[in-house]
C-alpha positions, 0 to 999 in steps of 0.5 A: 748119297753113299749108302753104307750097307752092312751084310750078312753071315752070306755075304749079301747085303742088309737091306734098309727099310724104314717102317712108317706108320703107328697102333697095332698094324706097323707092330705087327708087321715089323714083329716079322721083319725083325727076324730077317737080315734087315736093317729096320727104321721106325717111323711113328706118327704122334697124333694119339690124342686117347688114353695114357698118351692124350693125358700125358701130352696134355700133362707134361706137354710131350708127344703122346707115347703110346704107339712109340711104345707098342713099337719099340716092344715089337723090335723089342728082344726081352722076355715074354713078362718084362714086354708084361711089364711094360704093357700094364695098365693101372686098374686103380689108383687116382691119377694112376688108373688107365696108365701103361708103365710103358707109358710113364716110363718114356714119360720118365726118361723124357723128363729125365734127359729132357728130349723125347727122341733122346728118351726113346733111344735110352728107352731102346738100348733099355729094350734091346730093341733091334732097330732105329724107334724115331717120332715123326715130328717132334713139336706137339700136333693135331690131328684135325679133320674136315667130314664132308659136310663141312664140320671139322672135328679135332683130334684122332681119337674123336674123327673115328667118332662122328659117324660122318664120311671123312674129307681130310685129314691136315695138322694143326700147326701145318706142316711140322718140322719132320725128325731129321734123322727119319728123313734121313733114314729115307733118303738111305733106304733100299724099301719103304713100306708104308701102312698098315695101320688106319689110315686115316689116322694112322699113316697120314698123319705122318706123311702130313708131315713136312719133307715126308712124302716129298723124300718118299717121292724122290727116294728110288727105293722100292717102295709099298704100300700094305693095305688094311685086310678089314674096314675101319668103323668111322674112318674107311666104311666099304673102302676097296684096297684103291680107294686106300691108295686113291686117299693117300693120293690125294692127301700128299700126291700121287706115285708112293707106293711102286706095290700094294701088298693086298689081302684076296683071302676070303675071311670064312663067313663066321668072322666076316659075321663078328666083324659085320656087327660092328659094320666091318668087312673086307677091303676088296683087293680091286687090283686092277684100279690099283693098276690103274693108279699106277701102282703093281698089286701082289696080292696073296693070302695074308689073314691070320686068325687070332680073336682078331683078324691080323696079317701074317706078318712071317708072310706079309715080311717074306713077300717085303724082302723079296721084293727089296732085295730083287730092286737092290739086285737089279740096280746094282747090276746095271 
C-alpha cells in the first residue's frame, strides 16, 4: 500500500499516529500529541452504556457519544469557554438533568445527518479538531463480561460494580463490523498507540471489533501500549503492568505491541493512602515479565499530580514521537 505523508516546516515526515481507547485516559494523551507535528486519528470505543450516553443510546438508538465528546474536545482548537459549554452537565429539568450539552449536540447532529460518523466529522469541523475522530464501529454493541464464578454481567457500566474477578469480556453482537476508515487508518499508520484507559471497558471493546486486532498485528507500524499508573477497582485489582498486556493477549492474540510505556515513579505516601482508601494501588512495573511477553518496556516517571494522578501527557507524547520517528527513520534507510 502506498502511504502519502505530509511534511513539517523542516522537511521532516509528519508521522501518522492512530490512538485507540476511550474515556479520560485517551483524552489525556491526545492533548499532548496534538502539540507535536503529527497526523492523529483517534479510534474510540462505543460500548459505554451509563449516564447521559446510555440514555441517549437507548432513546435514540445511536452509539454512545460521551467518550467521543471527550476525545473531540481533547483535540479541539477552541476557547476554554466553548469547551466548558460543551462539557456542561445540566442539573435540573425533566428529561434534561444529567445530560451534557456536548452529548446533546452530537445527538442532534446525528439526527440531522442521519449518520453518527458523519455527525462526528461535522462536529470536528465546528470545534476545529486537529486530527480525525472515528468510532470503532457504528453498530449498537453491548459489552458483556464472564466473571470467575461463571456469571454473565451485561453492560459496560455494570461490570466494575460486581466486585467479582473478570474472566473475559466479549461483545454482542460478536465481532461487529468495524468503521472502514478506522481500519484504513491503522493500515496507513506509522505508529499505533493503545491506552491508557480502563482495560476491560475502554481498551478491549475496541480490539474485539472485527478485524481490529488482526489489522494491528499485521501492521509494520511502531505499536505502543501505555499502561495505567494505578489499578482500577472492579477491573484490575492487584494487576501489574504485565498483567494488563497478558490480559489483552489472552483476548485477541499475542504480539500486539512492540513496546510498553510504563510508569516507574512511586507516588508520595499521602497520595498512595488516598488511593488505598478506594482499594487502588500503583501498577507495579514488572519489566522482566513484560519482556517475557515479547514486548520491550520503556519505564519513566510519568506522573502528573492534580486532584487525582494523571499521566504526564507532554512527557509521554515526546516518548511516543521519538519511538515512531526512530522506526520511520530505520524503515526509510533500510
